[in-house]
C-alpha positions, 0 to 999 in steps of 0.5 A: 583411390588415386596416389597422392603427389608427395616427394621424398624430400617433402615426406622426410621434412614432414616427418622431421617436423611431426617428430620434433612436435611429438617430442613436446608432448603438445597437442597441434592446437596447444602449440599454435596457440603458443606460437600465436599461430592460426591451427592451419598454419601449423597443419600446412607446415606439417604437411608441406603445403606452402604459405610457411616461411624459413623464419616460422619454421625456426620459431617452431623448431626453437620453441620445440627445443630441436637440437642444432644438427637436427634444425639444419637438416630440416632447413636443408630439407625445407629448401630443398626444390621440389624437383623430382630427385633428392641427393643426400651427401653423405650417404645416410641409412635414415632416409631410406629406412623411413622410405622402406617403412612406407612401401609396401613392395621393394625390388632390389638389384644387387651386382657385386655385393649381397644386398644390404638387407639380407647382409649378415653382421660379419658380412658387413663388418668384412666390408668395412674391414676391406674398404677405405674408412673415414675418421669420422664415421662409427661403423659399429653405429652404421652396421647396427642401424643396417641390422635394424632394417631387418625389422622391415621384413614383415608379410605385410610387404613383399620383397624381390631381390636379384642378385648377380652370381658374382656376389655369391662368389666373392669371398668377403670375410673368408669361408666361415663369413661367406658360408654363414652368409649363404645359409642366411640367404637360403633361410630368408628365402623360405620366407613366403614374402621375400623372393631371391632371384639370381642372375647367372654369370653364364649369361653374360651381360644383362639388363641390369649391367649399368649398376645396382638400384631399388625400386620402392612402391607404395600404397598411397604414393608413386614409386621411387628409384633409390641409388646407393653409393659410397658418398651420396645416395639418391631418390628419383621420382620422374616418369622417364626414370621410373620407366627405364628401371621398370623396363630394366626389371621386366627384362631381369625377370626374364634372364634371372633364374627362378626362385626354385633354381636360384636356391639350388644355385646358392646350395651348390656353392655351399656344398 
């Protein structure tokens, strides 16, 4: 079956509208009748097929009693052009969690830190303690959301993590925190659907020096590259970009230690 053409922003918008409708406990047909809409119009809105204006969307969200912050978010998504990129400011874990749940294969490169999906709670807290903080952010809430991403680890998905060796040596939180973190990595690496590949410091420059990224691959949609920074996150979907990052991963496959030698390296740091 060919993959559907569907952008990240479109899937994000559709998910938000479906959730708003679900909260009413009404069927699509009943809701359409209440709004005096043709049922096909509501279906098109949920699927992002067009033909619906901003006033229609506001009418629907108002009837569903959607909170103002969520209304603003959905309106922003509604107006996003269907370019092959989706920028979020400020950064949130909400969108990446949604996309991870849809993906059946996730490949990530991490350079300076242990990948977020593999971090322990103490490791996360140590990162927060050592960084510039914002009074407007509830960091414990962010940590809880990141820990919830562990639910994504399931045999139905495949996970491949390329981790630069320097991330294993950076003493985040001190010896005890790092010991627990490295033990956690080894424990996760025992799962058949999780593969850890260490990029050794000894090789010097490598294919991924330009920065960390995540490649999400889906059964029903085209792949997406996700870039994350302190104040923003970016989903990239154009073919040229995907080809570039696919080439990087092919080179990393040649440069990184295999899974067994990677576990041996982690173990040697613990001794």
